[in-house]
N, C-alpha and C positions, 0 to 999 in steps of 0.2 A: 568075608565073616564079620559081621557086625556085633561089634560087645558094647555092654552096658555099662559105664562105670558103676563102681559100689558105692552105695550111699552111703557115709561115714556117723558115726553118732559122734555127737559132742563128750568126751573124755570128762568125768566127774573131776572137779578140781581136788575137792575136800570131802572128807568119810563124813559122814551123818553120825556114826555110831557112837556111844558114849565114852569108850576109847582114844576114838580118832579128836572128839572137842576134847577131852583130858590133854592130849600129846600135842595140842595147839596152843593149849593154855598153858601148861609146863614149857613150850617152847617161846612163847611172849615172855613169860616171868624170866626164865635166863637166858632170854636176848637181853632184857632190861637190866638185868645183874653184870653181865658182862660190859656192858657199854659204860655202867656206872665205875666199876671195880678198872678198866682197862683207860678210860677219859680220850677215848677214843680208838683211831684205825691204830691198829698196833705197829701197823707200818710206816706210820707216818711221813711219808713221802710228800713231793710238792704237787703230785698229779691225783691226791685223795679227793675221792666222791665224796659228796655230801650225805647220801644212804648210808648209815652204819647199819652190820648185820653181823650175827654169830656164824663164826666159821664152827663145825666140827673138827677137830685133828684125827680122829677117827671117826667112823661113818655113825649114824644117825640108826643104821638098823641093827646095830649092837646094844641091847634092851640094858644091861651091865652100866653103860657109861654113857646113856641118853639125857640124862639131866646133869653130869658131870662135870660143874663149870672150870673143873681144872683143866679139863680137858675141851677147853672152848678159848676162842681167842675172839678178841672185837678186829672187824676190818671193813673198810667202807666196800661200795658196790664197786669202785675200781680195781680192787682189788680182789676182790670174792670172785 
């Protein structure tokens, strides 16, 4: 029995709809706000990475809290 492997399609990383573009723009702004507010990684250990990211304390799928900066903290890539 000779089985041919399935061809895999590349997964689209970013949506192209208006909503997807707006959500990316919102996340970029939220990230900038949180980095300025927290002035770097909130965990501030000796092993912090260089790339700062916004970490949502409640999942982003919850639309009510999607851009609520009170529920987002700035962490480095090593802690994220």
